[in-house]
N, C-alpha and C positions, 0 to 999 in steps of 0.2 A: 128421634125425631128432632133436628134441629129448631131453633127460633129463627124465623123469617124476618128480619130485620128492614124497617127501611129509614133512610137517614134523612133527615132535612136537613141543609145547609152544609155547604162543605167548602167551608172557609178555612182558614190559616189554623185552626183550632179542633178541627175536625180533621184537620189533614195528618197533622203533626202529634194528635193524643187520640180521638177517637176511632181511625182507622184501627192503626194498631194494637190498641183494646179489642178493637171487635176483632181482628185476626186473631188475636192470641188468645181470644175466648173460646175452648171449645163450647161447642152446641149454638153458635151463632152463624148467621149464617146472613152477611150482607145481601140482602137480593135487590132493593133498591135503592136511587138517590135522587133529590127535589132540591134544586136547587136553580137560581138561574145559569144559564151559559156553563153549566155544571158538566163534565165531562172524566171519568172515570172508567178504565179498562175492565170488561168482563162483567160491568154492571149494568142495568138498563137505569138511563137518566132522565128525568122530567123536569121541567122549568117551575114547577111548584107543587104544594103538598095535594093538592085536590087532581092533578089529573094524574098524579103516584097513585094514591089511592083508589083512582077509579081504574088505573089497567093494572093493578097491582092487590086485586082484591085477597090475595093468599097471605097477605104479608102479616104476620102475629104483635108486631110491636113497631114503634116508631121513636125511635129518639130525637128530640128537637135540638139542633146548634146553632140556635139562628138568635140575630139579636133578639131583645126582650119586646119592642115593639113588634107587633104582628106573632109575635110568640102562642098568645092566648088564642088566637081564630085559629091559628094550626092544631093547637092541642083541642080545642072544640072539636073540628073536623075530624082527627085521630081520632076522639072518645066516639063522636057520634057514628065513626064507623066501623068501632067495637073492637078498636087497636089498645092494646097497653101503652102508657106513653111515659118516656123519660125526659124532665125538662133538663137544660143546662141551670146555670144562675145568672143571675135571680130569675126564677120561674114564672112569674108575673111583674107588671109594672106596679100593681098593688096588692094588698093584703085579702084583699075582697076577689080579687080574679083567680086567685091560689086556691081562696074558699069555694069558688064557683066549680076551679075545674075540678078540685077533689070530692065536691056532691056530685058531680057529672060524671064522675069516673066510678062513685060507689055506685051510682045506680044503673051506671051499665055493667058492671060487674066485672070491672077492668083496672088493672091497678094504673097506679099515677107517682110516680118515682121522681122526686126533685135531690136534684145531686150539687152538689159542690165539692171540690176537689181536697180544701183543707178542711173535710170532714176528717181526713185520714190522717192528718199530719199529726205530728210524735207532739206537739203541744198541748192538742183538745184535752186530752182525758187529767191532764193535770190542771189547767184550765178550768174544765167540768169542776174535778174537785176541791178549786179552790174559791168558784164562786160558788160552789153548793153552801162556804161558810160565808157569805157575806149578804148582806141587803144591797140589790142594782137599781139606784137611782134614774140613773142614764146610763148610755152606753154611747159611745164616739167611732166610729170605725172610720180610718185611713186606708185608703185604697193604694198600696205601691206598685199595684203590675206594672211591667214595661210595656207599655202599650206599644212602641214600635217592635219589640220583639212577637207579640201575642196576634197584633191586628196591623200591621205594615200594609199600608195604605189603603186602608179602610176606613172610608171618611164618616161613615155612618156612627160611627164612637163617640163623633163630637157634636153631633146634631142632637139638639135641645129634645129631652124624654129619650134618647134612646137609650140609656139605661134605668134602671127603676133607681126611685130616691125617695126612699119612706119617712115623713117625719116622724116626731113623738107624739104629733098629734095625728096620725094617721094609725098609728100604734094605740094611743088609747079610745079613737073613736073604732076601733075593729076595724079598717082600712088596711 
């Protein structure tokens, strides 16, 4: 029996990356979509996750392909409905939020999977081996994604707080 999947957020990345991956994965059935104004031929579409969950109780799992702001609440709704959840990067706007979701999923007996496409990049294993022989005192990540390619015309990405920003203080304080 295929996994009946609900996709939340039907933007550029969902259309160019997630939909082909779902279509090309045996055992997955894209059963519903939730995204304001979204239309996808042959798939029931809803304006938000709450409406989708109410109308499609048979869904097994939810994949959240939305901006980080609001994703925590969407994941809470999916977990509360007993659905397995996949979170796009970054999973939450804080480490505390990610921990809370992990605790909720464990209590509910559902899976919570956080993803980042670069986890499978060719340099990951080499970096892991190199870092295992070093003491790390700080980390700086420079984001070089071409925003115009992956988020064309999407203004949310420029709004304050749109993407998670975790400071060194947050890391030290466990947030």
